VOPAGU-2260 file (C-alpha; in pm, 1 decimal, decimal comma):
REM VOPAGU-2260
SITE   aa  ch    i         X         Y         Z
SITE  UNK   A    0    3868,3   18187,0   18947,2
SITE  UNK   A    1    4007,5   18218,3   19292,4
SITE  UNK   A    2    4294,4   18003,5   19419,0
SITE  UNK   A    3    4057,1   17821,0   19649,0
SITE  UNK   A    4    3828,6   17735,9   19356,1
SITE  UNK   A    5    4126,9   17618,1   19150,9
SITE  UNK   A    6    4240,8   17373,4   19418,9
SITE  UNK   A    7    3888,0   17237,6   19453,0
SITE  UNK   A    8    3870,5   17177,3   19078,4
SITE  UNK   A    9    4203,1   16990,0   19078,2
SITE  UNK   A   10    4079,9   16764,8   19362,3
SITE  UNK   A   11    3767,2   16678,4   19168,1
SITE  UNK   A   12    3974,7   16597,7   18860,3
SITE  UNK   A   13    4205,6   16365,5   19059,3
SITE  UNK   A   14    3910,7   16175,7   19207,5
SITE  UNK   A   15    3761,2   16132,5   18862,6
SITE  UNK   A   16    4089,8   16002,0   18725,2
SITE  UNK   A   17    4117,0   15755,7   19012,4
SITE  UNK   A   18    3763,2   15626,4   18947,8
SITE  UNK   A   19    3844,9   15574,9   18579,8
SITE  UNK   A   20    4165,0   15387,1   18671,1
SITE  UNK   A   21    3977,1   15157,9   18907,1
SITE  UNK   A   22    3685,8   15096,6   18675,7
SITE  UNK   A   23    3450,4   15321,9   18863,6
SITE  UNK   A   24    3343,1   15172,3   19197,4
SITE  UNK   A   25    3407,3   14805,6   19091,8
SITE  UNK   A   26    3663,7   14597,2   19289,5
SITE  UNK   A   27    3973,4   14492,8   19094,2
SITE  UNK   A   28    3998,0   14110,5   19040,9
SITE  UNK   A   29    4233,6   13920,6   19276,3
SITE  UNK   A   30    4496,6   13709,1   19103,7
SITE  UNK   A   31    4425,4   13333,7   19161,2
SITE  UNK   A   32    4764,1   13165,5   19206,4
SITE  UNK   A   33    4789,2   12784,8   19225,6
SITE  UNK   A   34    4968,1   12668,1   19539,9
SITE  UNK   A   35    5252,2   12427,4   19471,4
SITE  UNK   A   36    5487,3   12207,1   19675,3
SITE  UNK   A   37    5826,0   12361,4   19744,4
SITE  UNK   A   38    5969,2   12080,9   19961,2
SITE  UNK   A   39    5886,7   11739,0   20107,6
SITE  UNK   A   40    6005,4   11551,2   20415,2
SITE  UNK   A   41    6050,5   11241,8   20193,0
SITE  UNK   A   42    6246,2   11265,1   19871,6
SITE  UNK   A   43    6069,2   11112,4   19573,8
SITE  UNK   A   44    6237,2   10789,8   19466,5
SITE  UNK   A   45    6345,6   10698,1   19819,7
SITE  UNK   A   46    6401,0   10327,7   19886,8
SITE  UNK   A   47    6444,6   10094,8   20185,3
SITE  UNK   A   48    6150,0   10255,8   20362,0
SITE  UNK   A   49    6035,0   10058,6   20668,1
SITE  UNK   A   50    5690,1    9906,3   20701,8
SITE  UNK   A   51    5575,7   10099,6   21006,3
SITE  UNK   A   52    5324,4   10383,6   20957,5
SITE  UNK   A   53    5484,5   10724,1   20909,0
SITE  UNK   A   54    5407,8   11081,5   20806,5
SITE  UNK   A   55    5502,9   11276,7   20495,6
SITE  UNK   A   56    5513,6   11657,6   20525,4
SITE  UNK   A   57    5458,4   11869,1   20215,0
SITE  UNK   A   58    5546,0   12241,0   20230,3
SITE  UNK   A   59    5349,6   12468,8   19996,1
SITE  UNK   A   60    5437,5   12819,8   19880,3
SITE  UNK   A   61    5107,9   12962,0   20008,5
SITE  UNK   A   62    4872,0   12891,4   20300,9
SITE  UNK   A   63    4631,0   12610,2   20207,8
SITE  UNK   A   64    4301,2   12463,4   20324,5
SITE  UNK   A   65    4110,2   12149,1   20228,8
SITE  UNK   A   66    3957,8   12118,5   19885,0
SITE  UNK   A   67    3860,2   11773,9   19754,8
SITE  UNK   A   68    4055,7   11569,1   20006,6
SITE  UNK   A   69    3963,4   11240,2   19832,3
SITE  UNK   A   70    4222,4   11332,7   19571,6
SITE  UNK   A   71    4499,7   11252,2   19821,2
SITE  UNK   A   72    4572,9   10882,7   19758,9
SITE  UNK   A   73    4838,9   10618,1   19803,2
SITE  UNK   A   74    4878,5   10337,5   19550,5
SITE  UNK   A   75    4872,5   10048,3   19631,9
SITE  UNK   A   76    4598,6   10168,3   19864,4
SITE  UNK   A   77    4662,3   10229,9   20233,1
SITE  UNK   A   78    4460,5   10439,3   20476,4
SITE  UNK   A   79    4571,6   10802,7   20499,9
SITE  UNK   A   80    4499,3   11082,4   20747,0
SITE  UNK   A   81    4552,8   11442,7   20630,9
SITE  UNK   A   82    4592,5   11751,8   20845,6
SITE  UNK   A   83    4673,9   12104,4   20726,4
SITE  UNK   A   84    4839,4   12391,9   20908,6
SITE  UNK   A   85    4920,1   12714,7   20724,2
SITE  UNK   A   86    5157,1   12608,4   20442,1
SITE  UNK   A   87    5211,7   12248,1   20564,4
SITE  UNK   A   88    5020,5   11935,5   20462,4
SITE  UNK   A   89    5082,3   11641,7   20697,6
SITE  UNK   A   90    4988,2   11313,6   20529,3
SITE  UNK   A   91    5001,0   11020,8   20771,2
SITE  UNK   A   92    5007,2   10663,5   20642,5
SITE  UNK   A   93    4830,8   10485,0   20927,2
SITE  UNK   A   94    4846,5   10125,7   20799,3
SITE  UNK   A   95    5142,2    9890,2   20790,1
SITE  UNK   A   96    5307,0    9886,6   20447,8
SITE  UNK   A   97    5403,5    9577,1   20250,6
SITE  UNK   A   98    5750,7    9447,5   20178,6
SITE  UNK   A   99    5921,5    9513,3   19844,2
SITE  UNK   A  100    5649,5    9745,7   19714,0
SITE  UNK   A  101    5673,3   10071,8   19521,8
SITE  UNK   A  102    5416,6   10323,5   19645,1
SITE  UNK   A  103    5296,4   10641,2   19475,0
SITE  UNK   A  104    5153,6   10927,5   19678,4
SITE  UNK   A  105    4929,7   11147,6   19466,2
SITE  UNK   A  106    4791,5   11486,1   19564,2
SITE  UNK   A  107    4550,7   11568,0   19284,2
SITE  UNK   A  108    4479,9   11919,0   19163,4
SITE  UNK   A  109    4222,5   12075,6   19391,1
SITE  UNK   A  110    4293,4   11845,4   19684,7
SITE  UNK   A  111    4406,0   12161,6   19863,7
SITE  UNK   A  112    4322,1   12521,6   19776,4
SITE  UNK   A  113    4474,5   12861,1   19840,7
SITE  UNK   A  114    4343,9   12988,8   20173,2
SITE  UNK   A  115    4319,8   13345,9   20048,1
SITE  UNK   A  116    4224,2   13319,1   19680,8
SITE  UNK   A  117    4058,8   12978,2   19645,7
SITE  UNK   A  118    4300,4   12880,5   19370,9
SITE  UNK   A  119    4341,3   12502,9   19332,3
SITE  UNK   A  120    4672,9   12343,2   19421,2
SITE  UNK   A  121    4886,7   12201,7   19145,8
SITE  UNK   A  122    4899,7   11818,1   19120,8
SITE  UNK   A  123    5191,9   11652,3   19300,2
SITE  UNK   A  124    5325,8   11297,3   19305,4
SITE  UNK   A  125    5593,1   11123,5   19509,2
SITE  UNK   A  126    5718,6   10764,7   19489,6
SITE  UNK   A  127    5903,9   10545,4   19738,7
SITE  UNK   A  128    5987,7   10177,0   19781,4
SITE  UNK   A  129    5974,6    9964,7   20097,9
SITE  UNK   A  130    6242,0    9731,7   20233,0
SITE  UNK   A  131    6295,3    9381,4   20103,3
SITE  UNK   A  132    6130,9    9087,5   20277,9
SITE  UNK   A  133    6337,9    8925,1   20556,6
SITE  UNK   A  134    6391,0    8618,1   20341,4
SITE  UNK   A  135    6295,6    8470,8   20007,5
SITE  UNK   A  136    6061,6    8173,7   20046,5
SITE  UNK   A  137    6151,0    7848,2   19870,4
SITE  UNK   A  138    5985,1    7792,4   19536,8
SITE  UNK   A  139    5879,6    7440,3   19634,4
SITE  UNK   A  140    5715,1    7332,2   19961,1
SITE  UNK   A  141    5895,4    7099,1   20196,4
SITE  UNK   A  142    5645,3    6830,3   20285,2
SITE  UNK   A  143    5848,1    6656,4   20553,1
SITE  UNK   A  144    5785,6    6755,4   20913,0
SITE  UNK   A  145    6056,6    6972,5   21064,9
SITE  UNK   A  146    6113,3    6738,0   21359,0
SITE  UNK   A  147    6368,6    6473,8   21267,8
SITE  UNK   A  148    6249,1    6113,3   21278,5
SITE  UNK   A  149    5890,0    6232,5   21307,9
SITE  UNK   A  150    5633,0    5985,5   21431,5
SITE  UNK   A  151    5480,9    5815,6   21124,1
SITE  UNK   A  152    5126,3    5902,9   21233,2
SITE  UNK   A  153    5223,0    6270,9   21259,1
SITE  UNK   A  154    5372,7    6262,3   20910,0
SITE  UNK   A  155    5055,7    6095,6   20778,6
SITE  UNK   A  156    4843,9    6379,4   20918,0
SITE  UNK   A  157    5077,0    6631,8   20759,0
SITE  UNK   A  158    5063,9    6447,2   20425,5
SITE  UNK   A  159    4685,3    6449,9   20444,3
SITE  UNK   A  160    4676,3    6824,3   20511,5
SITE  UNK   A  161    4891,7    6880,2   20202,4
SITE  UNK   A  162    4669,5    6648,4   19996,8
SITE  UNK   A  163    4350,7    6842,9   20074,4
SITE  UNK   A  164    4511,6    7187,2   20088,3
SITE  UNK   A  165    4341,1    7434,7   19857,6
SITE  UNK   A  166    4037,2    7213,3   19812,9
SITE  UNK   A  167    3905,5    7116,5   20154,8
SITE  UNK   A  168    3939,1    7229,4   20514,7
SITE  UNK   A  169    3932,1    7057,8   20853,8
SITE  UNK   A  170    3689,5    7173,4   21121,4
SITE  UNK   A  171    3819,5    7219,9   21474,0
SITE  UNK   A  172    3696,2    7303,8   21823,2
SITE  UNK   A  173    3874,2    7447,5   22126,7
SITE  UNK   A  174    3863,9    7299,5   22475,3
SITE  UNK   A  175    3671,0    7507,4   22724,4
SITE  UNK   A  176    3972,5    7649,8   22913,5
SITE  UNK   A  177    4193,5    7342,5   22930,2
SITE  UNK   A  178    4135,8    6967,2   22920,8
SITE  UNK   A  179    3794,3    6868,5   22780,4
SITE  UNK   A  180    3585,9    6843,0   22463,8
SITE  UNK   A  181    3289,0    7043,7   22596,0
SITE  UNK   A  182    3265,7    7269,8   22290,5
SITE  UNK   A  183    3310,9    6982,7   22045,9
SITE  UNK   A  184    3037,3    6792,7   22231,0
SITE  UNK   A  185    2805,9    7095,8   22202,5
SITE  UNK   A  186    2866,2    7109,7   21828,4
SITE  UNK   A  187    2790,8    6738,4   21792,3
SITE  UNK   A  188    2478,0    6752,4   22009,7
SITE  UNK   A  189    2331,3    7027,7   21794,0
SITE  UNK   A  190    2453,1    6932,9   21446,9
SITE  UNK   A  191    2499,3    6555,6   21460,5
SITE  UNK   A  192    2863,0    6590,0   21351,1
SITE  UNK   A  193    3193,7    6612,0   21536,6
SITE  UNK   A  194    3464,2    6861,2   21442,1
SITE  UNK   A  195    3765,1    6686,0   21289,7
SITE  UNK   A  196    4014,9    6827,6   21538,2
SITE  UNK   A  197    4001,6    6895,8   21912,3
SITE  UNK   A  198    4244,9    7147,6   22059,2
SITE  UNK   A  199    4348,3    7141,1   22424,8
SITE  UNK   A  200    4540,9    7398,8   22627,5
SITE  UNK   A  201    4820,1    7335,4   22879,3
SITE  UNK   A  202    4739,5    7669,8   23040,3
SITE  UNK   A  203    4732,2    7519,0   23392,2
SITE  UNK   A  204    5053,9    7320,1   23361,3
SITE  UNK   A  205    5206,7    7480,8   23669,9
SITE  UNK   A  206    4908,2    7360,1   23881,6
SITE  UNK   A  207    4885,5    7005,6   23741,7
SITE  UNK   A  208    4841,4    6750,6   23882,7
SITE  UNK   A  209    4556,8    6869,3   24105,6
SITE  UNK   A  210    4208,4    6747,0   24183,3
SITE  UNK   A  211    4069,0    6994,7   23928,7
SITE  UNK   A  212    4330,6    6964,4   23653,5
SITE  UNK   A  213    4560,0    6672,3   23575,4
SITE  UNK   A  214    4733,5    6661,0   23239,1
SITE  UNK   A  215    4890,9    6327,5   23325,7
SITE  UNK   A  216    4544,8    6175,9   23285,1
SITE  UNK   A  217    4537,7    6161,2   22906,9
SITE  UNK   A  218    4202,4    5983,9   22876,5
SITE  UNK   A  219    4026,8    6271,2   22701,0
SITE  UNK   A  220    4295,3    6293,0   22429,0
SITE  UNK   A  221    4317,4    5914,5   22396,2
SITE  UNK   A  222    3943,0    5879,3   22347,3
SITE  UNK   A  223    3937,8    6154,8   22085,4
SITE  UNK   A  224    4223,0    5991,4   21894,4
SITE  UNK   A  225    4066,7    5647,0   21918,3
SITE  UNK   A  226    3739,8    5788,4   21781,1
SITE  UNK   A  227    3928,4    5899,9   21469,1
SITE  UNK   A  228    3990,4    6265,7   21555,1
SITE  UNK   A  229    4306,1    6475,9   21533,3
SITE  UNK   A  230    4455,6    6609,5   21857,2
SITE  UNK   A  231    4587,8    6963,5   21878,1
SITE  UNK   A  232    4731,6    7159,2   22169,9
SITE  UNK   A  233    4825,5    7514,2   22267,5
SITE  UNK   A  234    5014,6    7643,5   22568,7
SITE  UNK   A  235    4927,4    7969,8   22741,4
SITE  UNK   A  236    5255,6    7959,2   22930,0
SITE  UNK   A  237    5205,4    8094,0   23281,6
SITE  UNK   A  238    5526,3    8209,3   23452,6
SITE  UNK   A  239    5605,8    8387,7   23783,5
SITE  UNK   A  240    5561,2    8760,6   23727,9
SITE  UNK   A  241    5877,7    8831,4   23927,5
SITE  UNK   A  242    6152,7    8634,1   24096,8
SITE  UNK   A  243    6011,0    8421,2   24376,0
SITE  UNK   A  244    5652,5    8534,4   24311,9
SITE  UNK   A  245    5368,9    8286,9   24358,6
SITE  UNK   A  246    5159,0    8487,8   24112,8
SITE  UNK   A  247    5182,0    8353,8   23759,6
SITE  UNK   A  248    5064,8    8508,5   23434,5
SITE  UNK   A  249    5112,6    8488,0   23061,0
SITE  UNK   A  250    5002,8    8842,1   22978,8
SITE  UNK   A  251    5262,5    9119,4   22952,0
SITE  UNK   A  252    5092,1    9371,5   23175,0
SITE  UNK   A  253    5251,9    9367,2   23519,9
SITE  UNK   A  254    5474,0    9075,5   23422,7
SITE  UNK   A  255    5850,9    9115,0   23471,0
SITE  UNK   A  256    5945,7    8773,9   23331,8
SITE  UNK   A  257    6187,9    8834,2   23044,4
SITE  UNK   A  258    6193,1    8618,0   22732,7
SITE  UNK   A  259    6545,3    8738,9   22658,1
SITE  UNK   A  260    6681,0    8643,7   23000,2
SITE  UNK   A  261    6490,6    8313,6   22992,8
SITE  UNK   A  262    6743,4    8175,8   22743,8
SITE  UNK   A  263    7046,6    8310,9   22935,0
SITE  UNK   A  264    7218,0    8071,2   23174,6
SITE  UNK   A  265    7222,3    8176,5   23538,5
SITE  UNK   A  266    6906,0    8387,5   23540,9
SITE  UNK   A  267    6600,9    8309,1   23750,3
SITE  UNK   A  268    6393,2    8313,8   23433,1
SITE  UNK   A  269    6619,1    8046,8   23283,7
SITE  UNK   A  270    6559,9    7824,0   23585,0
SITE  UNK   A  271    6184,2    7860,3   23538,1
SITE  UNK   A  272    6217,3    7786,4   23167,4
SITE  UNK   A  273    6413,0    7466,7   23228,6
SITE  UNK   A  274    6159,9    7336,0   23480,1
SITE  UNK   A  275    5860,2    7423,5   23262,9
SITE  UNK   A  276    6004,0    7284,7   22940,0
SITE  UNK   A  277    6091,1    6959,8   23117,4
SITE  UNK   A  278    5736,8    6930,4   23249,5
SITE  UNK   A  279    5586,5    7014,1   22912,2
SITE  UNK   A  280    5804,3    6757,9   22737,5
SITE  UNK   A  281    5686,6    6497,8   22990,4
SITE  UNK   A  282    5323,8    6572,4   22898,7
SITE  UNK   A  283    5388,0    6548,5   22524,7
SITE  UNK   A  284    5579,7    6223,0   22569,8
SITE  UNK   A  285    5280,1    6074,7   22752,6
SITE  UNK   A  286    5078,0    6124,7   22433,3
SITE  UNK   A  287    5364,8    6015,1   22210,9
SITE  UNK   A  288    5404,6    5690,0   22403,1
SITE  UNK   A  289    5038,1    5618,3   22331,9
SITE  UNK   A  290    5083,5    5681,8   21961,2
SITE  UNK   A  291    4909,7    6018,5   21954,2
SITE  UNK   A  292    5045,1    6297,3   21728,6
SITE  UNK   A  293    4980,3    6659,7   21825,6
SITE  UNK   A  294    4925,1    6968,6   21610,5
SITE  UNK   A  295    5133,3    7191,0   21839,2
SITE  UNK   A  296    5083,6    7570,6   21855,2
SITE  UNK   A  297    5296,3    7732,3   22128,6
SITE  UNK   A  298    5404,3    8094,9   22178,9
SITE  UNK   A  299    5122,8    8229,5   21963,3
SITE  UNK   A  300    5044,7    8589,5   21859,6
SITE  UNK   A  301    5387,6    8697,3   21980,3
SITE  UNK   A  302    5402,8    9046,5   21830,8
SITE  UNK   A  303    5063,6    9151,6   21965,4
SITE  UNK   A  304    5019,1    9521,0   21881,8
SITE  UNK   A  305    5388,3    9603,6   21836,8
SITE  UNK   A  306    5349,8    9687,2   21469,9
SITE  UNK   A  307    5016,8    9863,9   21487,0
SITE  UNK   A  308    4999,8   10237,1   21398,6
SITE  UNK   A  309    4979,9   10340,5   21764,0
SITE  UNK   A  310    5297,6   10138,6   21842,2
SITE  UNK   A  311    5144,1    9910,6   22101,1
SITE  UNK   A  312    5302,5    9626,4   22294,5
SITE  UNK   A  313    5315,3    9249,1   22286,7
SITE  UNK   A  314    5020,8    9085,8   22460,4
SITE  UNK   A  315    5221,3    8794,6   22600,2
SITE  UNK   A  316    5556,0    8784,4   22778,8
SITE  UNK   A  317    5711,2    8562,8   22511,1
SITE  UNK   A  318    5693,2    8847,8   22257,7
SITE  UNK   A  319    5764,7    9141,9   22484,6
SITE  UNK   A  320    6143,8    9145,8   22436,3
SITE  UNK   A  321    6120,4    9161,8   22058,7
SITE  UNK   A  322    6173,1    8937,5   21760,3
SITE  UNK   A  323    6525,3    8809,0   21826,7
SITE  UNK   A  324    6450,4    8707,3   22186,1
SITE  UNK   A  325    6129,1    8539,7   22071,1
SITE  UNK   A  326    6295,9    8339,8   21794,6
SITE  UNK   A  327    6565,1    8221,4   22034,0
SITE  UNK   A  328    6295,8    8113,1   22280,0
SITE  UNK   A  329    6109,3    7918,1   22009,1
SITE  UNK   A  330    6426,2    7747,0   21891,6
SITE  UNK   A  331    6527,4    7667,0   22249,1
SITE  UNK   A  332    6194,3    7490,6   22299,5
SITE  UNK   A  333    6229,1    7309,7   21968,5
SITE  UNK   A  334    6585,2    7194,5   22039,5
SITE  UNK   A  335    6503,1    7084,3   22393,7
SITE  UNK   A  336    6205,6    6878,1   22282,6
SITE  UNK   A  337    6421,2    6720,3   22012,2
SITE  UNK   A  338    6686,9    6631,1   22269,5
SITE  UNK   A  339    6418,5    6470,8   22485,6
SITE  UNK   A  340    6306,4    6254,4   22193,9
SITE  UNK   A  341    5972,5    6428,6   22134,1
SITE  UNK   A  342    5881,1    6353,9   21771,8
SITE  UNK   A  343    5500,7    6360,2   21764,3
SITE  UNK   A  344    5455,5    6732,1   21694,6
SITE  UNK   A  345    5338,3    6931,7   21393,5
SITE  UNK   A  346    5463,0    7283,5   21468,9
SITE  UNK   A  347    5229,3    7579,7   21406,5
SITE  UNK   A  348    5350,9    7941,3   21418,8
SITE  UNK   A  349    5088,8    8218,5   21439,4
SITE  UNK   A  350    5138,8    8537,8   21241,9
SITE  UNK   A  351    5002,1    8886,9   21310,8
SITE  UNK   A  352    5041,0    8964,8   20936,2
SITE  UNK   A  353    5308,9    9232,5   20983,1
SITE  UNK   A  354    5541,8    9042,0   21214,0
SITE  UNK   A  355    5754,9    8829,7   20983,7
SITE  UNK   A  356    6063,6    8937,8   21177,6
SITE  UNK   A  357    5928,7    8705,3   21448,7
SITE  UNK   A  358    5918,9    8402,0   21217,3
SITE  UNK   A  359    6140,4    8131,6   21375,8
SITE  UNK   A  360    6248,0    7993,2   21036,5
SITE  UNK   A  361    6140,9    7730,4   20785,4
SITE  UNK   A  362    6332,7    7459,0   20968,0
SITE  UNK   A  363    6126,8    7516,4   21284,6
SITE  UNK   A  364    5771,7    7556,8   21148,4
SITE  UNK   A  365    5534,9    7323,7   20962,4
SITE  UNK   A  366    5215,1    7531,6   20944,4
SITE  UNK   A  367    5145,6    7905,4   20946,8
SITE  UNK   A  368    4845,6    8000,2   21159,7
SITE  UNK   A  369    4640,1    8318,3   21158,0
SITE  UNK   A  370    4399,7    8428,2   21434,2
SITE  UNK   A  371    4109,2    8646,0   21314,0
SITE  UNK   A  372    3835,6    8806,9   21521,0
SITE  UNK   A  373    3545,5    9036,1   21430,0
SITE  UNK   A  374    3599,2    9040,6   21053,8
SITE  UNK   A  375    3265,2    8970,8   20890,7
SITE  UNK   A  376    3356,3    9055,0   20531,1
SITE  UNK   A  377    3486,0    8745,1   20351,8
SITE  UNK   A  378    3682,0    8952,1   20100,3
SITE  UNK   A  379    3871,5    9118,3   20386,8
SITE  UNK   A  380    3961,1    8774,4   20518,6
SITE  UNK   A  381    4078,2    8677,1   20169,3
SITE  UNK   A  382    4303,4    8983,5   20174,7
SITE  UNK   A  383    4468,5    8851,7   20491,0
SITE  UNK   A  384    4501,3    8508,8   20332,5
SITE  UNK   A  385    4674,8    8659,8   20029,5
SITE  UNK   A  386    4910,2    8861,1   20248,3
SITE  UNK   A  387    5023,8    8550,8   20435,4
SITE  UNK   A  388    5063,1    8342,3   20121,6
SITE  UNK   A  389    5276,1    8614,0   19964,9
SITE  UNK   A  390    5550,6    8516,2   20210,0
SITE  UNK   A  391    5464,1    8155,0   20286,2
SITE  UNK   A  392    5361,2    7993,4   19955,8
SITE  UNK   A  393    5564,2    7690,2   20062,3
SITE  UNK   A  394    5375,5    7636,1   20389,6
SITE  UNK   A  395    5025,0    7523,9   20481,4
SITE  UNK   A  396    4818,9    7812,9   20618,5
SITE  UNK   A  397    4543,3    7769,7   20878,3
SITE  UNK   A  398    4279,6    7977,3   21056,3
SITE  UNK   A  399    4423,4    7872,0   21388,9
SITE  UNK   A  400    4182,5    8081,3   21598,0
SITE  UNK   A  401    3873,1    8276,6   21505,4
SITE  UNK   A  402    3563,6    8440,8   21643,1
SITE  UNK   A  403    3274,3    8640,4   21500,4
SITE  UNK   A  404    3384,9    8606,8   21140,0
SITE  UNK   A  405    3200,3    8562,8   20811,7
SITE  UNK   A  406    3039,9    8231,0   20721,9
SITE  UNK   A  407    3308,7    7974,5   20652,9
SITE  UNK   A  408    3171,0    7880,8   20314,1
SITE  UNK   A  409    3184,1    8248,4   20216,7
SITE  UNK   A  410    3552,1    8258,4   20317,3
SITE  UNK   A  411    3625,3    7956,4   20099,1
SITE  UNK   A  412    3425,9    8106,5   19812,2
SITE  UNK   A  413    3632,6    8423,2   19844,8
SITE  UNK   A  414    3947,9    8214,0   19806,3
SITE  UNK   A  415    4068,0    8195,6   20168,0
SITE  UNK   A  416    4137,4    7822,2   20157,2
SITE  UNK   A  417    4252,0    7762,3   20512,7
SITE  UNK   A  418    4376,0    7411,6   20591,7
SITE  UNK   A  419    4164,9    7413,3   20908,0
SITE  UNK   A  420    3962,0    7647,4   21127,5
SITE  UNK   A  421    3898,6    7664,2   21500,4
SITE  UNK   A  422    3655,6    7896,9   21679,1
SITE  UNK   A  423    3766,4    7992,2   22030,1
SITE  UNK   A  424    3555,1    7873,2   22320,6
SITE  UNK   A  425    3289,8    8078,8   22498,9
SITE  UNK   A  426    3325,2    8042,4   22873,7
SITE  UNK   A  427    2957,0    8129,8   22930,4
SITE  UNK   A  428    2818,8    7880,9   22679,1
SITE  UNK   A  429    2510,7    7712,2   22825,1
SITE  UNK   A  430    2530,2    7439,2   22557,6
SITE  UNK   A  431    2189,1    7498,4   22403,5
SITE  UNK   A  432    2139,7    7521,2   22028,1
SITE  UNK   A  433    2006,8    7875,5   22052,6
SITE  UNK   A  434    2291,7    8010,1   22263,8
SITE  UNK   A  435    2440,6    8316,9   22096,1
SITE  UNK   A  436    2799,5    8197,6   22115,2
SITE  UNK   A  437    3034,5    8496,0   22110,2
SITE  UNK   A  438    3261,3    8334,2   21851,1
SITE  UNK   A  439    3058,1    8083,6   21647,0
SITE  UNK   A  440    2701,1    7982,8   21730,0
SITE  UNK   A  441    2525,4    7667,3   21612,7
SITE  UNK   A  442    2384,7    7845,3   21307,3
SITE  UNK   A  443    2744,4    7924,9   21205,0
SITE  UNK   A  444    2848,1    7562,7   21259,3
SITE  UNK   A  445    2551,2    7424,8   21065,2
SITE  UNK   A  446    2636,5    7653,0   20777,4
SITE  UNK   A  447    2997,2    7532,8   20784,0
SITE  UNK   A  448    2904,1    7165,1   20799,2
SITE  UNK   A  449    2661,7    7207,9   20508,8
SITE  UNK   A  450    2960,2    7290,9   20286,9
SITE  UNK   A  451    3109,2    6982,2   20120,3
SITE  UNK   A  452    3456,8    7138,0   20149,1
SITE  UNK   A  453    3447,3    7120,7   20530,0
SITE  UNK   A  454    3569,1    6791,9   20677,0
SITE  UNK   A  455    3419,5    6646,5   20995,5
SITE  UNK   A  456    3565,3    6375,6   21217,7
SITE  UNK   A  457    3376,1    6092,4   21051,7
SITE  UNK   A  458    3525,9    6186,9   20715,2
SITE  UNK   A  459    3888,4    6159,0   20823,3
SITE  UNK   A  460    4101,9    5865,9   20709,6
SITE  UNK   A  461    4288,0    5655,4   20965,7
SITE  UNK   A  462    4629,0    5791,2   21058,4
SITE  UNK   A  463    4736,6    5500,7   21277,7
């Protein structure tokens, strides 16, 4: 055998040995390693976590992709959004959390998989606890109105609301823009029944008196009260958008009026506040002097979108400087009215559910209101009811504004036992039975009035 033949034979032998080692022409199996978490942006067992939405980053030891993403959960349940990039899982909690709650984040096995091998991730859990509530509510309700020396008729209304609370609910209608009972009249014309409460709005206070609006003419409120109804009022507080401006607004956008500076002596905002509060007190005293109590809901929906996941802003100027400025503004109004001798008010504060930092305090509020729009599932409304009552079991809770919500009887059946409800007005209402009212059409009202738990004006006792 020549040298050349010998080398050729050795080469063939080496190839054969390699084929045997590799199992012939079959591919060797790839090891399937389970990805696991090596670090987290939030340490398990953390406490005093704020309520605002936030993101938890999990770092894995291998690149990962989605597997069964439904296995990523938070308990108690909150909405999550999951994004993956190489070895990082970003789990965003996009809903506001609840006070004093222990949460468990669970990433089940197979939620993520190894990008290269398809191996399922190992299960992972993480716990954390949120901050304590701003205050501990009293164990027993205080059934006296917060205004000292309250008008007896106002206290009688409040007593009545406590008596029926949890069993029955008052019906209410909103004035069309300001100083009328147009919506209540429409309800009566098409159902044969009046709502129990009529709500007016001092939105045009800075124009009154004028030939088109005059709050000093209290006839409409007097007639409603004399007919046996309850009077309520709100105040969309229009202020100059800048010093010396003739343009007034209550919305935040483009408005430079500061709630914080409004309670500071020597500012132009403080001068506006003094004039407006004096005028408002005059209007309320006109009703008081005629024996008319008022369910009073000022400075509503203060937080607006501040606590939403996208970190929005307050809708109205009175909330735009934050919780402390707002509470001082509320208390300034309360104290000024008290000094002026106003004692015919039942004070209603409106919550945005996640804004309890804005709560003025038990000694300044009689009723907690909630405004709900476009929620047609009664169980979802019950969830909101439960959330409010978690912090205000000692206060009456009302559906102070609403529009396009589930049938009222269905809300009561679900356990959302509001003390009263009030659909907002529809400016385009043509006052026909078939008009598709944007907030509550006649079919909705008829359904509500058919429920024996809903009280109409004729069913109210006398409060005089």
